[in-house]
C-alpha positions, -999 to 999 in steps of 0.1 A, spaced: -171 -102 -450 -186 -92 -417 -176 -107 -384 -195 -102 -352 -181 -111 -318 -202 -114 -287 -176 -111 -260 -186 -107 -223 -166 -77 -211 -178 -77 -175 -149 -67 -153 -151 -59 -116 -127 -35 -100 -126 -39 -62 -92 -24 -54 -69 2 -69 -45 -26 -78 -71 -41 -102 -69 -10 -124 -37 -22 -142 -56 -53 -155 -86 -32 -164 -63 -8 -183 -47 -37 -202 -81 -50 -212 -94 -16 -223 -63 -10 -244 -67 -44 -261 -103 -34 -271 -92 1 -281 -116 17 -256 -111 48 -235 -114 48 -197 -134 74 -178 -110 80 -150 -133 106 -133 -162 81 -131 -139 54 -116 -125 79 -91 -160 89 -80 -171 53 -76 -140 43 -57 -139 75 -36 -104 85 -46 -88 113 -66 -87 111 -104 -49 114 -103 -47 84 -80 -67 64 -105 -44 75 -133 -13 65 -112 -27 30 -106 -38 26 -143 -2 33 -153 11 4 -131 19 20 -97 24 -5 -69 23 7 -33 56 -4 -16 52 -32 10 73 -14 36 93 18 40 130 16 32 140 42 57 154 36 91 136 47 123 147 78 141 152 57 172 176 32 155 205 56 160 199 57 198 191 20 202 223 11 221 218 39 245 182 31 251 191 -6 257 218 3 282 195 27 301 167 1 302 191 -26 314 204 -3 341 168 6 352 158 -30 354 189 -38 376 180 -9 399 144 -20 402 155 -55 409 179 -44 436 153 -21 453 124 -46 452 141 -80 454 173 -70 473 153 -58 503 138 -91 511 
């Protein structure tokens, strides 16, 4: 018995995040991916393509505090004092 399947395998990869779906489809069909060709066409490094094929997701935001956060109370107090001084100089003279 011989079975022939005509399956449309057109798949468009516009972003690096699309590579995970592409990888799943290629694994289902037991086909290999040419990572170097994808990297050239997308303008990124081959290792970056490999990372996204393996399911990497770029974090939405950084989980680290700002350097300024430790000094926030001091900055706020200084700004408050500067605004009061400006107000006294400019408005108080009138």
